[in-house]
N, C-alpha and C positions, 0 to 999 in steps of 0.2 A: 518508652520509645525515644531515640536519639533525635535530636533536633532534625528537623526536614532538611536543613541546609548543611548539616555536617553528619551525614549518615555513613556508617561503616560497613553496613550490610543491607541489602535490598531484600525485604520480605514481600513477596509478590502475593497478590490475590488477582483471580482472573474471573471477569464477569462475562458469562457467554462461553462455556466450555464446550463448544460444539465442534464439528468436522474440522474446521480451520486450525484447530488446537492440537488435533490428535497427533498430528505428524510434523506439519509445518512449523510450530512454534511451540507447543506446549511441552514436549519433551526436553527443549533446549534449557528451560528454566531449572532442570535439575542437572545441567551439564556446564553450566557457566559459573565461574568463581563469583564468590561474594554475593551470591543470592539464594534464597530458598523460596520455593512455592508452598505456601502455607495455608491458602484457602481458595476454593473455587466456588462459583455460583452459577446455577441453571434453574429456570423456573419449574422444571420437572425434576423433584427432589430425588426421584430414584435414579435419574440419568446423572445428576450432580454426585450423588453418592457413588455411583459405579464409576465415574471418570476419577473421583478422588481415589478410590481404592486401588484402581488400575495404575495411576500415575504417583502413588504413595504420597498423596497429600492429606495432612492430617484433619482439616476441615472443610466441610462443605455447607453451601446454603441454598436456599431457594427464594431468597429475598436479597436484592442488590444493596439495599440500605445496610442491612445486617453485615455485609462483607465491607462495605465502604467504611462502616463504624467499627470495624475489628481493630481493637487498639495494637494488635501485633502487626498488622498490615500497614506498610508506608509507601506501597506504589501498587498500582492498579492497571492491569491490562484489559482493556476494553474491546472484546472480540464479538460483540453482538451486532445485528444488522445496523446500517448507518442511521436509520430513523432515531434511534436512542442514544448515539454517540454524544450529541449535544448535552442531553440532560443528565446522562450518567457521568460524562467527564467534569461538569460543572458542579455537581453534587459531591464528587469526590475531590475536586479542587477546594471546595469550601470546607471539606474535612482535613484539608492539609495533606492530601496524598499526591505524589507525583503520578503522572499518566503516560501509558504507552497505548495509543488507539489505532485501532485497525483503518485500513484505507476501505473506500473512501472515507476521508476524515469526517464528512458530516453530509447531510442531505443536500447541501448549498454552500455557496460562499459566505452569505451573511451568517449561517449557523457556525461555520468554521472559524470566522474572525471573532465572534463572540466567543468561542472556546479560547482562541489564542490571547484575546483580550483579558479574560478571567484569569488564565495562568499568569499573566504578568501582573495583574492586581494582587492575586493571592499569593504571589512569589512562590509558586510550585513549577515544577518543570514538566514540559510536554513535548512528547517525541510522536511523530506520526510514522506508522509502520510502512513507509516505503523502502522495504527491505532490500531491494535490489542495490540500493546505494552502497551497501556494505559487503557486496559479493565480490570475489576476486575476479569473475568474468567479466562484470560491468566495469570495475576499477581498472583493469587492463585497457578496456576501450578507451576509457577516459584519460589514461595516460597516454595513449597513442594519440589521441586528439590533441592532447597539451604538447606532445613532443613533435607535432606536425608531421605524423608519419606519412599522411596522405595529402599533405600541404595544407593550404587555407580552405576551411570547410565553407562549401557553396550552399548544399542543399542536403536536406534529410527526407527519404520517402518512406513511407511506412504503409503496409497492407496487412490487414487482419481479417480474414474471411472464415466463418463457422457456420453450419447448417442451424436452422432455427429449432426452437422448441417445439417437440411434439406435444399431442394432447396428454400422452403419458407423462411427460416432464411437467407439464402445467397442473397435473394432478398432485404432483409431489411437493409438499410444503418447503422442504430443504432447497428445491430449485425455484418454484413459483415466485418466492419472494423478490428475486433478483429483476423480475420484470414487473413487479408493482411499484410504480414511482412513489407511492406514499411510504414504502418502506426503504427502497433502494435510492431513491432520488431520480431514478430513470430506469434504464434497462440494463443489458449486459455491457453497454458501453460504459456505464458508471461503475460497474464492477471491476472490468479490466484496464479500461483506458487509463485510470490513475497511475498505473506502473509505468505505462509508455510516456504519458505526458511528464511525469516526474523525472524519468530519465532524460529526457529532452532537456529540462531545465537544469539537471544536475549536470549535463554535458555541456550546455551552451549558454547558461546565464539566464538574464531576465528577458521576459517577453515584451515586445514593444506594441504588436498588434496581433488580434486573434479574430477570426471569424469562422463560421461553419454552417452547415446544413444538416439537419436531422429529420427524418420522417419514419413513420411506421407504414412501410410498403406492403407487408403481408397482412396487416390489421388483424393478426392473431390476438395480440395484446396491446394494452394502451401505450406501453414504451416504445420508443424508437428502435427500429431494427437495422437502420442503416445510417451511417454518419460520416461526413468528411470534415475534416478540419484543416485550417492553415495558419501558421503562426510565423510571424517576423519577429526575430529576436533582436535585441538591441544592437548586436554585432552584425546585423544584415544577413545572418543564416536564416534560411526559410525552411520550415517543415510542412510537409504535406502528408496528411494520413487519411486513410479510408478504412472504415470499419463496417463489415456486412455480417450481421448474424442471421441471414435467411439465405445463406448460399448452399449449392449442392455440396454434399460432403466431400466428393472427389476433388472439390476445389478449395478446399480448406487450406489457409495458408497463414503463416505467421512470419513475416518478412519485413526487415528493416535495412535500408542502405544509407550509408553516411558518405556523401560524395564531396571530395575534395578537389583542389586544384591539380593534386598530382596522383589520385587514385581514389579507392573507396574501401569501406570496411561494411560487410555484409554479416547480418546476424538475426537470430531470433530472440525475441523477449521472453518467450515463455519455455522454450526449449534450449536452454542455455548451457550446451556442453561444447560447443565450438563455433568460432567465428573466423571469416576470411579477410585478409586484408590483401588488396589487389593494386598493384602499381605498375609501372612500366618495365620494373625488373622482375615481375612474376607475381605469384601468389604465395601466400603463407597462411597456414591453418594454426591457429591456436585452440588447444583442447583442454577441457577442465572436466574434472569428475563432478558428477551430480553430488550436491550437498544432501546429507541425511535429513537436516533440519533447515529448510531454506531461510528461516528466520534467525538462525543462531547467531551469525555475525552481527546482525542489527541489534540483537538482544544484548550482545557483548559490548557494543558501543553504547547502548542505551544504559546499561548499568554503570559503565565508565562515567557517562555524563552525569548521572544520577549522584554518583559518589564523587563529583567535581573533579575527575581524573582525566576528563576528555571534553572535547566539544559536543553540542547538540548534533546528532547524525541526521535529524530532519525536523526542524522547528514546526512550531504551530503556525508561523507565518509562511513558511515554505509549503506545508500542507494546505493551507488556505489559497495559496496562489493556484494550486493544481485545480481547487474547486472552482476558482474564478475562470480558469481556462475551460473547464467543462461546461460552466454555465454559459459562458460565451458561445461556444461551438454549438450547443444545442438550443440557443434561444431562438424562438419562433419570431 
């Protein structure tokens, strides 16, 4: 294997080849230059073998340690539930492997900081999969903010409402783990809010103050099902967010407004096909085609970083900051 700091090609292994890797990320590993997907791991060996065959992957494992110690693998994508992100990442770092880890980065801020610290100590590269940072849709919004298309930014308002989990949902292991704090760190807020909070940091910079309220109103499961959060950025921009995961289905919404001194930008975080810019001159709509594999642009940037051909698209320190914000917002 090439020296970890002078790689010419990235040979990937995936730990946790579940649903998130089927379309969002997995196929992109066979579409990006200078990389190959050479091994996958899942505890269910039959499912690991099936995934490997469908995606033309030469090797499959049912033991994470075997993949981590595969001499051909020099980078690992960790796509397991958050409870194992810290232990798997650190084990892979000790084996000298670069890491691309799913969000949320870890169960909490402390675990995330431990991952970032270990990466620095072991001199391996760590990227957190806040993949919206690499999508043209959100980079256009960032450019408009930088260009002051709506003047000086004053306030961000975000609302995200979804119906609660049914008994049938809670009987499905693929869904139920997301509301088990021992596995996910919290509830659906911990699963989805990292995208929104990371975008806010990507757009507006460091956070000076954060506070929030989080409760389980319906009492269906242990995790909070309604959350409000307020952040004050160092540039004095204020963010207010409300997440309700027990709303009537007809009230479902995913809406964010960036309000400036001369107008506003309105968009959806999870249905990112178009956004609207409104000023005194009128409204402009920016439309984008849906990406076939939403993580492909981020994986491309990650490969460039691993090959020392570009910057880190989302560092462990940046990922840990999102975990800090989450911990502060839900703190009792």
